[in-house]
C-alpha positions in Angstrom: -11.9 -33.5 182.0 -9.2 -31.0 182.7 -9.5 -28.1 185.0 -9.6 -25.2 182.5 -12.4 -22.7 182.8 -12.5 -22.3 179.1 -14.0 -25.6 177.7 -17.0 -25.8 175.4 -18.1 -28.8 177.4 -18.8 -26.6 180.4 -21.2 -24.5 178.4 -23.0 -27.4 176.8 -22.8 -30.4 179.3 -23.5 -30.9 183.0 -20.5 -30.6 185.2 -19.8 -29.9 188.8 -16.6 -28.8 190.6 -13.9 -31.2 191.7 -11.7 -29.7 194.4 -8.0 -30.6 194.3 -6.4 -28.3 196.9 -7.5 -25.7 199.4 -5.3 -24.1 202.1 -4.1 -21.1 204.0 -0.3 -20.3 203.8 1.9 -17.7 205.3 5.0 -16.8 203.1 8.1 -14.9 204.0 11.2 -14.2 201.9 10.4 -16.9 199.5 10.8 -17.6 195.7 8.9 -20.5 194.3 10.0 -22.5 191.3 7.9 -22.2 188.1 5.2 -24.9 188.0 1.7 -25.4 186.6 -1.5 -27.3 187.5 -4.1 -29.2 185.5 -6.6 -27.2 187.4 -7.8 -23.6 187.8 -6.1 -21.9 190.8 -7.3 -18.9 192.8 -4.6 -17.2 194.9 -6.2 -14.7 197.3 -4.0 -12.3 199.3 -5.3 -11.9 202.8 -2.5 -9.7 204.0 0.9 -8.4 203.0 2.2 -8.2 199.5 3.7 -10.5 196.9 4.5 -11.0 193.2 3.0 -13.7 191.1 5.0 -14.1 187.9 3.3 -15.8 184.9 5.1 -17.2 181.9 3.4 -16.9 178.5 3.6 -19.2 175.5 6.5 -17.2 174.0 8.6 -17.6 177.1 8.0 -14.1 178.4 7.4 -13.3 182.0 4.7 -11.0 183.4 4.9 -10.1 187.1 1.7 -9.2 188.9 2.2 -7.4 192.2 -0.7 -8.2 194.6 -1.7 -6.5 197.8 -4.3 -7.2 200.5 -7.8 -7.9 199.0 -6.5 -8.8 195.6 -6.5 -12.2 193.9 -5.2 -13.8 190.8 -7.0 -16.5 188.8 -4.7 -18.8 186.9 -6.1 -21.1 184.2 -5.0 -24.7 184.0 -1.6 -25.3 182.4 -0.3 -21.8 183.0 3.3 -21.8 184.3 3.7 -19.4 187.3 5.6 -18.8 190.5 5.2 -16.9 193.7 7.8 -14.3 194.8 7.8 -12.9 198.3 10.6 -10.3 198.4 13.2 -10.0 201.2 11.8 -8.2 204.2 8.2 -8.9 203.0 5.6 -11.5 203.9 2.1 -12.4 202.9 -0.8 -14.6 203.9 -2.7 -16.4 201.2 -5.8 -18.5 200.7 -5.5 -20.9 197.8 -8.2 -23.0 196.1 -7.5 -25.3 193.1 -10.4 -27.0 191.2 -11.3 -28.9 188.1 -14.6 -30.3 186.8 -16.3 -33.7 186.8 -19.6 -35.1 185.7 -22.6 -33.4 187.3 -23.2 -34.6 190.9 -26.8 -33.3 191.1 -26.3 -31.4 194.4 -26.2 -27.9 193.0 -26.7 -26.1 189.7 -24.4 -27.4 187.0 -22.0 -24.9 185.4 -24.0 -24.8 182.2 -27.2 -24.0 184.1 -25.4 -21.1 185.9 -24.2 -19.9 182.5 -27.7 -19.9 181.1 -29.0 -17.8 184.0 -26.0 -15.4 184.5 -24.8 -13.3 181.5 -21.6 -12.3 183.4 -20.6 -15.9 183.9 -21.2 -16.7 180.2 -19.0 -13.8 179.3 -16.2 -15.0 181.7 -16.2 -18.6 180.4 -16.1 -17.4 176.8 -13.2 -14.9 177.3 -10.1 -17.1 177.7 -7.1 -15.7 179.7 -4.0 -17.1 181.2 -4.3 -15.0 184.3 -6.7 -12.4 185.7 -6.2 -10.1 188.7 -9.2 -8.8 190.5 -9.7 -6.5 193.5 -12.2 -7.6 196.0 -14.3 -5.9 198.7 -14.3 -9.1 200.7 -17.4 -10.5 199.0 -15.3 -13.2 197.2 -13.2 -13.7 200.3 -16.1 -14.6 202.5 -17.3 -17.2 200.0 -13.8 -18.6 199.6 -13.3 -18.8 203.3 -16.7 -20.6 203.8 -15.9 -23.0 201.0 -12.5 -23.9 202.4 -14.0 -24.4 205.9 -16.7 -26.7 204.4 -14.1 -28.7 202.5 -11.9 -29.0 205.6 -14.8 -30.6 207.4 -16.3 -32.7 204.5 -13.3 -33.6 202.4 -12.4 -32.9 198.8 -15.6 -34.4 197.4 -17.5 -31.7 199.3 -21.2 -31.8 199.8 -24.3 -29.8 198.9 -23.1 -26.8 200.8 -19.6 -26.9 199.2 -21.1 -27.1 195.7 -23.5 -24.3 196.4 -20.7 -22.1 197.7 -18.7 -22.9 194.5 -21.7 -21.8 192.5 -21.7 -18.5 194.4 -18.0 -18.2 193.9 -18.2 -18.5 190.1 -21.1 -15.9 190.0 -19.3 -13.4 192.2 -16.0 -13.8 190.3 -17.8 -13.2 187.0 -19.6 -10.1 188.3 -16.4 -8.7 189.7 -14.7 -9.3 186.4 -17.5 -7.5 184.5 -17.3 -4.5 186.9 -13.5 -4.3 186.3 -13.9 -3.9 182.5 -13.5 -0.4 181.1 -16.7 -0.8 179.1 -18.7 -1.2 182.3 -18.5 2.4 183.2 -16.0 2.0 186.0 -15.5 3.4 188.5 -19.0 5.0 188.6 -20.9 1.7 188.3 -19.0 0.3 191.2 -19.7 3.4 193.3 -23.4 3.0 192.5 -23.4 -0.7 193.4 -21.8 0.0 196.7 -24.3 2.8 197.4 -27.2 0.5 196.6 -25.8 -2.2 198.9 -25.4 0.3 201.7 -29.0 1.4 201.3 -30.3 -2.2 201.5 -28.2 -2.8 204.6 -29.2 0.4 206.4 -32.7 1.4 205.2 -34.1 0.7 208.7 -32.4 3.9 210.1 -32.0 7.5 209.2 -29.6 7.9 206.2 -28.3 11.1 204.6 -26.7 11.3 201.1 -23.4 12.6 202.6 -23.2 9.4 204.8 -23.7 7.2 201.7 -21.1 9.2 199.8 -18.6 8.9 202.6 -19.1 5.2 202.7 -18.3 4.8 199.0 -15.6 7.4 199.1 -17.0 10.0 196.6 -18.3 13.5 196.7 -22.1 13.7 197.5 -22.9 15.7 194.4 -21.0 13.3 192.2 -22.7 10.3 193.8 -26.2 11.8 193.2 -25.3 12.5 189.6 -24.0 9.0 188.7 -26.7 7.3 190.8 -29.4 8.9 188.7 -27.5 8.1 185.5 -27.2 4.4 186.3 -30.6 3.8 188.0 -32.9 6.4 186.5 -33.8 7.5 190.0 -32.4 9.9 192.6 -30.8 8.3 195.6 -33.6 9.5 197.9 -36.3 8.2 195.6 -34.6 4.8 195.4 -34.4 4.7 199.2 -38.0 5.7 199.6 -39.1 3.0 197.1 -37.0 0.4 198.9 -38.6 1.4 202.3 -42.1 1.2 200.9 -41.4 -2.3 199.4 -40.2 -3.4 202.8 -43.2 -1.8 204.5 -45.6 -3.7 202.1 -43.8 -6.9 202.9 -44.1 -6.4 206.6 -47.7 -5.3 206.4 -48.5 -8.4 204.4 -46.3 -11.1 206.0 -46.0 -10.1 209.6 -48.1 -9.3 212.7 -46.2 -6.1 213.4 -48.7 -3.3 214.3 -49.3 -0.8 211.6 -48.2 2.0 213.9 -44.8 0.4 214.3 -44.0 -0.3 210.7 -42.5 3.2 210.2 -39.8 2.4 212.7 -38.9 -0.8 210.9 -38.2 1.0 207.7 -36.2 3.9 209.1 -38.8 6.7 209.1 -39.2 8.5 212.4 -42.4 10.4 211.6 -45.4 8.1 211.3 -47.3 10.9 209.5 -44.6 11.2 206.9 -44.6 7.4 206.5 -48.3 7.4 205.8 -47.9 10.1 203.2 -45.0 8.3 201.5 -46.8 4.9 201.6 -49.9 6.4 199.9 -47.7 8.2 197.3 -46.0 4.9 196.3 -48.9 2.5 196.7 -52.1 4.5 196.3 -53.5 3.6 199.7 -52.7 4.0 203.3 -50.9 1.3 205.3 -54.1 0.4 207.2 -56.0 0.2 203.9 -53.3 -2.0 202.4 -53.3 -4.5 205.3 -57.1 -4.5 205.4 -57.2 -5.3 201.7 -54.9 -8.3 202.2 -57.0 -9.5 205.1 -60.2 -9.3 203.0 -58.5 -11.2 200.2 -57.4 -14.0 202.6 -60.9 -14.3 204.0 -62.3 -14.5 200.4 -60.1 -17.5 199.7 -61.3 -19.6 202.6 
């Protein structure tokens, strides 16, 4: 089986990745000859800048200028070359992969496709090359994958195959977010805001801090957040905190009086009011109800 992403067999059969090359490389003042692979290649720019020139079927040349945090996906059989201009340098992380019969150590590509709409869209939308801009989510997975392969060899192991599954999913979501129809850039701002809330709900957060993190005006963030989620940013944060509080009340031995601190609410009285608003009972009543339920099952 060749290394193209766009094969019907990937959607219908059971296939796993087969890793062909994976390496870091520093380039300076370099022009590569045109070449192609029988595999899919990811060229991720860690630092500096470069040009990746792609040749199409008609013999035309399309140059893609990459900067730090950008990557290009090249499908199998696509002629391309790297150009690092005089006085410039870049550092890259490259991974090349194809596919083989399912190894049984991680979800097959077809199973991932059935469970992830963005991946199904990616694998059914053929391209010669695709440039994506990353917020280091893909980079961390790529880096972990290459480290694992360095230690285990090209065949990989369960961890390498799981990391590859995550890589496909993150690439497909990143592609979907880059499409004009996805509502960019507002959807990306909202996603980053949601991620910030999930990573910082345990401390005091103000809207202006979230807006500064995602690099938009607070008023604009509040407007697009409500449009995309159906909730205000404050309501989303409160609901998140109450879900975390319910989890801690039910799954930990943390005293009820301390739960407020764990979910970023400095006033215990306000925490009790919020918890009752979102759950219909007080924190103590909630924990007691769980305790009674556990006793009834014994």
